[in-house]
C-alpha positions in Angstrom: -4.4 32.1 -6.3 -7.8 31.4 -7.7 -10.3 29.8 -5.2 -11.8 27.5 -7.8 -8.3 26.3 -8.6 -7.7 25.7 -4.8 -10.8 23.6 -4.4 -9.8 21.5 -7.4 -6.4 20.9 -5.9 -8.0 19.9 -2.5 -10.3 17.5 -4.2 -7.5 16.1 -6.2 -5.4 15.4 -3.1 -8.4 13.8 -1.3 -9.1 11.6 -4.3 -5.5 10.4 -4.1 -5.9 9.5 -0.5 -3.9 12.5 0.9 -5.6 14.6 3.5 -4.4 17.8 5.3 -3.9 17.1 9.0 -6.1 19.1 11.3 -4.5 21.5 13.9 -2.9 19.5 16.8 -5.3 20.8 19.4 -8.3 19.6 17.4 -7.6 16.0 18.6 -6.7 16.4 22.2 -8.7 13.2 22.9 -8.7 10.0 21.0 -12.1 9.0 19.5 -12.7 6.5 22.2 -11.9 8.9 25.0 -14.7 10.8 26.5 -17.2 8.0 26.2 -16.2 6.6 29.6 -16.3 10.1 31.0 -19.9 10.7 29.8 -22.0 11.5 32.9 -25.7 11.1 32.5 -28.2 12.7 34.9 -29.3 10.3 37.7 -32.9 10.3 36.4 -31.7 9.1 33.0 -29.4 6.4 34.5 -32.3 5.1 36.7 -34.7 5.1 33.7 -32.1 3.1 31.7 -31.8 0.6 34.5 -35.6 0.2 34.7 -35.8 -0.3 30.9 -33.0 -2.9 31.0 -34.9 -4.8 33.7 -38.1 -4.7 31.8 -36.3 -6.0 28.7 -34.8 -8.8 30.6 -38.2 -9.7 32.1 -39.8 -9.5 28.7 -37.2 -11.9 27.2 -37.8 -14.4 30.1 -41.6 -14.2 29.5 -41.2 -14.8 25.8 -38.9 -17.8 26.5 -41.5 -19.3 28.8 -44.3 -18.7 26.3 -42.2 -20.4 23.6 -41.6 -23.4 25.8 -45.3 -23.6 26.7 -46.3 -23.2 23.0 -44.0 -26.1 22.0 -45.4 -28.3 24.8 -49.0 -27.6 23.7 -48.1 -28.3 20.0 -46.6 -31.6 21.0 -49.7 -32.5 23.1 -51.9 -31.5 20.1 -49.9 -33.7 17.8 -50.3 -36.6 20.2 -54.1 -36.0 20.5 -54.5 -35.8 16.7 -52.6 -39.0 16.2 -54.7 -40.7 18.9 -57.8 -39.4 17.3 -56.7 -40.6 13.9 -56.1 -44.1 15.3 -59.5 -44.0 17.1 -61.2 -43.1 13.9 -59.5 -45.9 12.0 -60.8 -48.4 14.6 -64.3 -46.9 14.6 -65.1 -45.4 11.2 -68.5 -44.2 12.2 -69.2 -41.6 14.9 -70.6 -43.1 18.0 -73.6 -41.2 19.5 -72.6 -39.5 22.7 -68.9 -39.3 21.5 -67.2 -36.6 23.6 -64.6 -35.7 21.1 -65.5 -34.9 17.5 -63.7 -33.4 14.5 -65.5 -31.0 12.2 -65.2 -32.1 8.6 -62.3 -30.3 6.8 -61.1 -28.6 10.0 -57.8 -29.5 11.6 -58.8 -28.3 15.1 -60.3 -30.5 17.8 -63.6 -29.6 19.2 -64.2 -30.7 22.8 -67.9 -31.2 23.7 -68.9 -31.3 27.4 
């Protein structure tokens, strides 16, 4: 039989969804077997445990920083509101004022 004819037949069968079964001994394990049996060197296992611990710590630090950031943003909002009310009551800056706002800047400047 011609080999080019053979490959055409094989492609035709695969296109129709038919596949030739592999020899029986090729699948002595199911695809999920063997993964549980994988044995890593002790050094690799220890390194993975260390990395996992570092990742858990990192996540905890990030969570704390996010909470702190939110609290600081809330305080900043309260201070800006308070400053806006203060400026409405006293439209002109008082000499010796300890808190001032730079024109056009949304940040507070603390003078000591």
